C-alpha positions in Angstrom: 0.1 0.0 0.6 1.3 3.5 -0.7 1.6 6.0 1.9 -1.7 8.2 2.7 -0.5 11.0 0.9 0.0 9.3 -2.7 -2.5 7.2 -5.0 -3.6 3.5 -4.7 -4.3 3.1 -8.0 -4.4 -0.4 -6.9 -8.3 0.6 -6.4 -8.1 0.4 -10.9 -6.0 -2.6 -11.1 -4.3 -4.7 -8.9 -1.4 -5.7 -10.7 0.3 -5.1 -14.3 -0.8 -7.8 -15.2 -4.4 -6.9 -14.6 -3.5 -3.9 -16.9 -2.9 -6.1 -19.8 -5.9 -8.5 -19.3 -8.3 -5.2 -19.1 -6.3 -4.4 -22.6 -7.0 -7.8 -24.2 -10.9 -7.4 -23.0 -11.2 -3.9 -24.4 -10.0 -5.2 -27.8 -12.4 -7.8 -27.5 -15.3 -5.3 -26.9 -14.0 -3.5 -30.1 -14.5 -6.3 -32.0 -18.0 -6.8 -30.7 -18.3 -3.4 -32.0 -17.8 -3.5 -35.8 -19.8 -5.9 -35.9 -22.4 -3.1 -35.6 -21.2 -1.7 -38.1 -23.5 -1.0 -41.3 -26.4 -1.7 -39.1 -27.4 0.9 -37.3 -30.1 1.9 -39.6 -32.1 -1.5 -38.7 -33.8 -0.1 -35.7 -33.8 0.8 -32.1 -32.7 -2.6 -31.0 -29.7 -2.5 -33.3 -28.8 0.8 -31.7 -29.3 0.1 -28.4 -27.1 -2.9 -27.9 -24.2 -1.5 -30.3 -24.5 2.1 -27.2 -24.4 -1.2 -24.5 -21.2 -2.6 -25.5 -19.8 0.8 -26.8 -20.6 1.9 -22.8 -18.9 -1.3 -21.6 -16.0 -0.2 -23.8 -15.4 3.5 -23.1 -15.2 2.1 -18.6 -12.5 -0.4 -19.9 -10.8 2.1 -21.6 -11.3 5.2 -19.0 -9.0 2.5 -16.7 -6.9 1.8 -18.9 -5.5 5.6 -19.8 -6.2 6.5 -16.7 -4.0 3.9 -14.8 -1.5 4.9 -17.2 -1.4 8.6 -17.4 -1.3 9.0 -13.1 1.8 6.2 -13.4 3.2 8.7 -15.9 2.3 11.7 -14.0 4.3 10.2 -11.4 7.6 10.3 -12.6 7.7 11.2 -16.1 11.4 10.5 -16.8 10.8 6.6 -15.8 11.4 4.7 -19.5 8.5 2.2 -18.3 6.2 4.4 -17.2 6.6 6.5 -20.7 6.0 3.1 -22.5 2.9 2.3 -20.6 1.5 5.5 -21.3 2.5 5.2 -24.8 0.9 1.8 -24.8 -2.1 3.5 -23.6 -2.4 5.3 -26.1 -2.2 3.5 -28.6 -5.4 0.9 -26.9 -7.6 4.6 -26.7 -6.5 5.5 -30.2 -7.1 2.5 -31.5 -10.6 2.5 -29.8 -11.5 5.4 -31.0 -10.7 4.4 -34.2 -12.9 1.0 -34.1 -16.0 3.9 -32.8 -15.7 6.1 -35.5 -18.7 4.7 -37.6 -20.8 5.4 -35.2 -21.8 9.3 -35.7 -21.4 9.0 -39.2 -23.7 6.2 -39.8 -26.4 7.5 -37.1 -25.7 11.5 -38.9 -26.9 9.6 -42.5 -30.5 8.3 -40.6 -33.0 11.3 -41.5 -33.7 13.5 -38.4 -37.4 12.6 -38.3 -36.9 9.3 -37.8 -33.8 9.9 -35.1 -36.5 11.9 -33.0 -39.0 8.7 -33.7 -36.5 6.7 -32.2 -36.0 8.7 -29.2 -39.6 7.7 -28.2 -38.9 4.4 -27.3 -37.8 4.4 -24.1 -34.5 2.1 -24.5 -32.8 5.3 -26.2 -34.1 7.7 -23.7 -30.5 7.5 -21.4 -28.9 7.9 -24.8 -31.3 11.3 -25.6 -28.3 14.2 -25.5 -26.0 12.4 -27.4 -28.7 11.7 -30.6 -29.9 15.6 -30.0 -26.1 16.2 -30.6 -25.8 14.3 -33.4 -28.6 16.1 -34.9 -27.0 19.6 -34.0 -23.6 18.2 -35.0 -24.7 16.6 -38.5 -23.2 18.8 -40.9 -19.7 18.8 -39.1 -19.5 14.4 -39.1 -17.7 14.0 -42.6 -17.7 10.6 -44.0 -17.2 6.9 -42.3 -13.7 7.1 -44.1 -12.9 10.6 -43.7 -13.5 10.0 -39.7 -11.5 6.9 -39.6 -8.3 8.7 -41.5 -8.7 11.2 -38.9 -9.1 9.1 -35.9 -6.3 7.0 -36.9 -4.0 10.5 -36.7 -5.4 11.3 -33.3 -2.6 9.8 -32.0 0.0 12.3 -34.0 -2.2 15.1 -33.3 -1.4 15.5 -29.6 2.8 15.1 -30.1 2.9 19.3 -30.0 1.4 19.1 -26.8 3.3 16.1 -25.4 6.4 17.2 -26.6 5.6 20.4 -24.9 4.9 19.2 -21.7 8.4 17.1 -21.6 10.5 19.7 -23.3 9.5 21.8 -20.1 8.4 19.3 -17.3 11.4 17.5 -17.9 14.3 19.1 -19.6 13.9 22.7 -17.9 16.6 23.6 -15.6 16.0 27.0 -14.5 19.1 29.1 -12.8 18.5 29.0 -9.1 18.1 31.9 -7.3 19.3 33.6 -4.0 17.6 34.5 -0.5 18.3 37.8 1.5 21.4 36.0 3.0 22.9 34.8 -0.3 22.0 31.6 0.0 21.0 29.5 -2.9 17.1 28.5 -3.6 16.1 25.9 -6.1 14.0 26.9 -8.5 10.9 24.8 -10.1 7.6 25.3 -12.1 5.7 24.6 -8.5 8.1 27.0 -6.2 7.5 29.7 -8.9 4.6 30.6 -7.7 5.5 31.1 -4.2 8.4 32.7 -5.3 6.2 35.8 -6.8 3.9 35.9 -3.9 6.8 36.5 -1.5 7.4 39.7 0.0 10.7 40.2 -0.6 11.0 42.0 -3.9 14.7 40.6 -4.8 13.1 37.2 -4.6 10.0 37.5 -6.6 12.4 39.4 -9.4 15.0 36.7 -9.5 12.5 34.0 -9.7 10.6 36.2 -12.6 14.0 36.3 -14.5 14.7 33.0 -13.8 11.7 31.3 -15.4 11.2 33.4 -18.2 14.6 33.8 -19.4 14.9 30.3 -20.2 11.5 30.3 -21.8 13.2 33.6 -24.0 15.9 30.9 -24.5 13.9 28.6 -26.8 10.9 30.5 -27.4 11.5 29.6 -31.3 10.9 25.9 -30.1 8.2 26.6 -28.2 6.6 29.0 -31.0 6.7 26.4 -33.2 5.0 23.5 -31.0 2.5 25.8 -30.1 1.6 27.1 -33.7 1.3 23.2 -35.2 -1.7 22.8 -32.3 -3.3 26.0 -33.6 -3.0 24.9 -37.3 -4.5 21.7 -36.4 -7.4 23.7 -34.4 -8.0 25.8 -37.3 -7.8 23.1 -40.2 -9.9 20.6 -38.6 -12.6 23.6 -37.7 -12.4 24.3 -41.8 -12.9 20.6 -42.7 -15.8 20.3 -40.2 -17.5 23.4 -42.1 -17.0 25.4 -38.6 -17.3 29.2 -38.6 -14.2 29.5 -36.9 -12.3 27.7 -34.1 -14.1 29.5 -31.7 -17.7 27.9 -33.2 -15.7 24.5 -33.3 -14.1 24.8 -29.6 -17.8 26.6 -28.4 -20.2 24.3 -29.7 -18.3 21.4 -28.4 -18.4 22.7 -25.0 -22.3 23.4 -25.4 -21.5 26.7 -25.5 -21.3 29.5 -27.6 -19.5 32.2 -29.8 -21.7 34.5 -28.1 -20.6 33.3 -24.8 -16.8 34.1 -25.6 -17.7 37.2 -26.9 -20.0 38.8 -23.8 -17.3 37.9 -21.7 -14.8 39.6 -23.1 -16.6 42.7 -24.2 -18.0 42.5 -20.3 -14.4 42.2 -19.2 -13.1 44.7 -21.3 -16.2 47.3 -20.0 -14.5 46.9 -16.6 -10.6 46.6 -16.8 -11.0 49.5 -14.7 -11.8 47.7 -11.6 -8.7 45.6 -12.7 -6.1 49.0 -12.7 -7.9 50.3 -9.3 -7.1 47.4 -7.7 -3.5 47.4 -9.2 -3.1 50.7 -8.1 -4.5 49.9 -4.5 -1.8 47.3 -4.3 1.1 49.7 -5.9 0.4 52.1 -3.4 0.4 48.6 -0.6 3.4 48.3 -1.4 5.0 51.9 -1.4 6.3 52.0 -4.8 6.2 54.5 -7.3 5.5 51.8 -10.0 4.5 48.3 -9.7 6.4 45.9 -11.7 4.6 42.5 -13.7 6.5 40.5 -11.2 4.7 42.3 -8.0 1.2 41.5 -8.4 1.0 38.3 -6.7 2.1 39.5 -3.9 -0.3 39.6 -0.6 0.9 43.5 0.6 -0.8 42.9 3.8 0.8 39.6 4.6 4.9 39.9 5.6 5.1 36.4 4.1 3.1 33.3 3.1 1.9 31.5 5.7 3.1 27.8 6.0 0.4 25.2 5.9 0.9 21.8 6.6 -1.2 19.3 4.8 -3.3 18.1 7.4 -4.1 21.6 8.3 -5.0 22.8 5.1 -7.4 19.2 4.8 -9.5 20.2 8.0 -10.0 24.2 6.8 -11.4 22.8 3.6 -13.5 20.2 5.3 -14.6 23.2 7.5 -15.4 25.7 4.7 -17.2 23.2 2.9 -19.4 22.3 5.7 -22.1 24.4 3.9 -22.9 22.3 1.3 -24.0 19.3 3.9 -23.1 16.0 5.2 -23.1 14.0 2.0 -20.8 16.2 0.5 -18.3 16.2 3.2 -18.2 12.7 4.0 -17.5 12.1 0.3 -14.4 14.8 0.6 -13.6 12.6 3.8 -13.3 9.3 1.9 -10.8 11.3 -0.9 -8.2 12.4 1.7 -8.6 9.4 3.9 -8.6 6.8 1.1 -5.3 7.8 -1.4 -7.7 9.5 -3.9 -4.8 12.3 -3.5 -1.5 12.6 -4.7 -0.2 15.5 -2.6 3.4 16.4 -2.6 5.8 17.8 -5.4 8.7 15.0 -6.3 11.4 15.1 -9.0 9.5 14.6 -12.3 6.6 14.8 -11.0 4.0 16.5 -13.5 4.0 20.3 -12.8 0.7 21.7 -11.5 -2.8 20.5 -9.9 -5.9 18.4 -11.8 -8.8 16.2 -10.9 -9.5 12.9 -13.3 -12.5 11.0 -13.0 -12.2 7.4 -13.5 -15.7 5.8 -14.0 -16.7 2.8 -12.4 -13.4 3.3 -9.3 -13.3 7.2 -8.2 -11.9 10.3 -9.0 -8.1 10.9 -8.6 -5.9 14.4 -7.9 -2.8 15.5 -8.6 -1.5 18.0 -6.4 2.3 19.7 -5.9 1.8 20.9 -2.4 4.3 22.8 -0.9 3.0 24.0 2.2 1.8 27.2 0.8 -1.6 28.9 2.2 -2.4 29.1 -1.7 -2.3 25.4 -1.9 -5.4 25.2 0.6 -7.4 26.8 -2.5 -5.9 24.5 -5.1 -7.1 21.8 -2.8 -10.6 23.1 -2.8 -10.7 23.7 -6.1 -9.5 20.2 -7.4 -11.6 18.4 -5.0 -14.5 20.6 -6.4 -13.8 18.9 -9.8 -13.6 15.2 -8.0 -17.5 16.0 -6.2 -18.4 16.7 -9.8 -16.9 13.3 -11.4 -18.3 11.9 -8.5 -21.7 13.0 -8.7 -22.1 12.5 -12.3 -20.1 9.1 -12.2 -23.3 7.8 -9.6 -26.0 9.6 -12.0 -25.4 8.7 -15.0 -24.2 5.9 -17.7 -20.8 6.2 -18.4 -21.3 8.3 -21.9 -23.9 10.8 -19.6 -20.6 11.4 -16.6 -18.8 12.9 -19.1 -19.6 16.6 -18.7 -17.8 19.7 -20.9 -15.2 21.7 -19.3 -17.5 24.3 -19.4 -19.2 23.3 -16.8 -16.3 21.4 -14.5 -14.8 24.9 -13.8 -18.0 25.8 -12.3 -17.6 23.6 -9.5 -14.2 23.8 -8.4 -14.5 28.0 -8.2 -17.7 27.2 -6.1 -15.2 25.6 -3.6 -12.8 28.5 -3.6 -15.4 30.8 -3.0 -16.6 29.0 -0.2 -13.4 28.7 1.3 -12.4 32.3 0.7 -15.7 33.5 2.3 -15.4 31.1 5.4 -11.9 32.3 6.0 -13.0 35.9 5.6 -16.2 35.3 7.9 -14.5 33.7 10.5 -11.3 36.0 10.5 -11.6 38.9 13.8 -8.1 40.3 13.3 -8.7 43.4 10.9 -5.3 43.3 9.4 -5.6 39.5 8.7 -9.1 40.0 7.1 -7.5 42.2 4.7 -5.2 40.1 3.9 -7.4 37.3 3.1 -9.7 39.9 1.4 -6.8 40.8 -0.7 -5.8 37.3 -1.4 -9.7 36.4 -2.6 -9.6 39.5 -4.8 -5.7 37.9 -6.8 -7.6 34.8 -6.7 -10.7 36.6 -8.8 -8.3 38.8 -10.9 -6.4 35.8 -11.6 -9.1 33.9 -13.0 -11.6 36.5 -14.4 -9.2 39.3 -15.9 -6.2 37.2 -16.6 -8.0 34.0 -17.9 -10.0 36.5 -20.5 -6.9 37.9 -21.1 -5.6 34.2 -22.1 -8.7 34.1 -24.0 -8.3 37.4 -26.4 -4.7 35.8 -26.7 -5.9 33.2 -28.3 -9.1 34.7 -30.0 -6.0 37.0 -31.8 -3.6 34.4 -32.7 -6.3 32.0 -33.9 -7.9 34.7 -35.7 -4.9 35.5 -37.9 -3.9 32.2 -38.6 -7.3 31.7 -40.2 -6.7 34.4 -42.3 -3.6 32.9 -43.5 -1.3 35.2 -41.7 2.2 33.6 -41.2 3.5 34.4 -37.6 6.4 34.2 -35.6 7.7 34.3 -32.0 8.3 38.1 -32.1 4.3 38.5 -33.5 3.2 36.2 -30.9 5.5 38.0 -27.7 4.3 41.3 -29.4 0.3 40.5 -29.3 0.9 39.5 -25.7 2.6 42.4 -24.8 -0.1 44.6 -26.0 -2.7 42.6 -24.3 -0.7 43.0 -21.0 -0.4 46.8 -21.4 -4.0 46.8 -22.0 -5.1 44.7 -18.7 -2.6 46.0 -16.2 -2.9 50.1 -17.0 -0.4 52.5 -15.4 0.1 51.5 -13.0 2.3 48.9 -13.6 5.9 48.7 -15.5 5.7 46.2 -17.8 8.6 44.5 -17.7 10.0 42.8 -20.9 10.5 39.0 -20.1 6.1 39.5 -19.3 6.2 39.2 -23.4 7.0 35.7 -23.1 4.8 34.4 -20.7 2.4 32.8 -23.1 5.0 29.8 -23.4 4.2 28.6 -20.4 0.5 28.3 -20.3 0.1 24.7 -21.2 -3.9 25.2 -21.7 -3.0 27.0 -24.7 -2.4 23.2 -26.2 -6.2 22.8 -25.0 -7.4 25.2 -27.8 -10.0 28.0 -26.5 -9.8 26.2 -22.8 -9.2 29.6 -20.4 -12.2 30.9 -21.5 -14.3 28.5 -19.4 -11.9 29.4 -16.5 -13.6 33.0 -17.0 -17.1 32.1 -16.8 -16.8 29.2 -14.7 -15.6 32.2 -12.1 -18.1 34.2 -13.0 -21.0 31.6 -12.5 -19.7 30.3 -9.4 -19.9 33.8 -7.6 -23.2 33.5 -8.3 -23.9 30.3 -6.9 -21.6 30.3 -4.5 -23.2 33.6 -3.5 -27.0 32.2 -3.8 -25.2 29.2 -1.6 -24.1 31.6 1.3 -26.9 33.8 1.5 -28.7 30.1 2.3 -31.5 30.6 -0.8 -34.1 27.5 0.6 -33.3 24.1 -1.7 -30.1 25.7 -3.6 -27.5 23.9 -2.6 -30.1 20.4 -3.6 -30.2 22.0 -7.0 -26.8 22.9 -7.2 -25.7 19.5 -6.7 -28.8 18.1 -9.0 -27.2 20.1 -11.8 -23.2 18.3 -11.1 -25.5 15.0 -10.7 -26.3 15.5 -14.6 -23.1 15.1 -16.1 -23.3 15.8 -19.4 -26.6 14.7 -20.1 -27.5 17.9 -20.8 -26.2 20.9 -22.3 -23.7 23.2 -20.7 -25.8 26.3 -21.0 -29.0 24.9 -20.0 -27.5 23.2 -16.4 -25.7 26.4 -15.6 -29.5 28.2 -16.6 -31.2 25.6 -14.2 -29.5 27.2 -11.0 -29.8 31.1 -12.8 -26.9 31.9 -14.8 -27.1 32.8 -18.4 -24.0 33.2 -19.5 -25.1 35.0 -22.9 -26.5 38.0 -20.7 -24.2 40.8 -19.6 -26.3 40.4 -16.2 -24.4 38.0 -15.2 -21.1 38.9 -15.6 -22.1 42.4 -13.5 -22.9 40.4 -10.4 -18.8 39.4 -10.5 -17.9 42.5 -11.3 -20.4 44.0 -8.2 -19.1 41.2 -6.1 -15.6 42.2 -6.9 -15.9 46.2 -6.1 -17.6 45.1 -3.0 -14.5 43.2 -1.9 -12.4 45.9 -3.1 -14.3 48.6 -0.9 -14.3 46.4 1.5 -10.6 46.2 1.4 -10.2 49.6 0.9 -11.7 50.6 4.3 -10.3 48.2 5.9 -6.3 49.8 5.2 -7.6 53.0 5.5 
């Protein structure tokens, strides 16, 4: 058994031999699925049996891929781990290829006939699947073309994999020095901690150490990134979408209107971000703020060290408002090896939660005893609870919700945690520091992610117009956006133009806007939970339990969030403004 701070992957497969047996079992199911090819037009029973076989195969595949990925991310330098992961990728590609005929075949069935089929009780659980097929009919290609694209799916992921390996395992950052001249190690995980340091020299050194290396390799990273952008834009064109944003938002059950409404409302309220950064400048007592200063909590002498066990209890206390069932499942996650806690050599950077249907979610952390890490725990467990509720209440197909909705669950947890910490704090200075921290979180999630979204929109738009971009072009686009978003209170250091190159989410095209819409939605939802609105927690958990069985925007509307309306964003910016005024009053 692993230590209590590491994953117990035996809950997926007890041995690697079981992993290999599951691969054999999956190929048997693949062969069964192939027998349905050319027969889906025969009626309800054939379609139903095909989807039941498909469900079983998806569940096996999730376990195979999840097991291999989790092992790989524990140590990305181990050749055996890489081999295992590559094998799982190959299996998943074969599986994807084997089912590539399903949607094209079903899309050939007249819409009226599909609607007739949906009246059958047998197909009720697949209603969302068929509605999506009707919606996406014109974007589904012929069986032969879909099969070819499926064969290339592993190749399409090369740029992202190469980027991760390059930056996670081959980057050796220059060390920095503390105020006493002692050498400090520099890693991806420690970078954020150093940027929050009250010591300006540590912040500056960390900033320069990080971005000097990205500057050195900017041309290589540019090629990796642009190949990903071209993959998205070419796919959108082949599938007859208006743009790559249209394709991405359609896949999210979102809309271009949501994307545009977000950017319009953020740009309309940039003055609040500038106002906040101006307050931060005053509190630091400097003539101008640097880009490496903006993450410092100016009201706290130093980032507080928080041991993991203390962080765990804080998260449980903060989320008690969600009810006994919810917190009981959180305790199970903490106590039963759902979480791989600490940063270790060659471990994947960052944090994530990954659901494995039929088992439970797994959370990756790189915990360094920073108070900021407590929010990360709450955030990732929000994803985990969403996965848990969806898996418990939906079949494996409908359990897979879009990320559009997933970022809501994670950010609701963050806001509930922040509100809990602020409200229970009696010390005026500490309360101000906590509000400052929450404003930092909202700024980073709403304004910063919207800035990233604007960068993506501009880059993809230029590629779609046939422009040939270089690293200089990308650096200039990003630098100008930073100037606009940060305002006149901040000196825009030249090295910041390389920041885009260290954002791994750009390899999942148009992923980041969902953080911004997520926090907007979460502020509305958390406000209602904190206000004790009658039966609202149950409504919210019911939304999580729906998984992907309904459209994302439809699910959000069920908890009073409409992301195509400016009024929703106004609530978020009003919340930010009120917290900012509260902070100003505390620090007078």
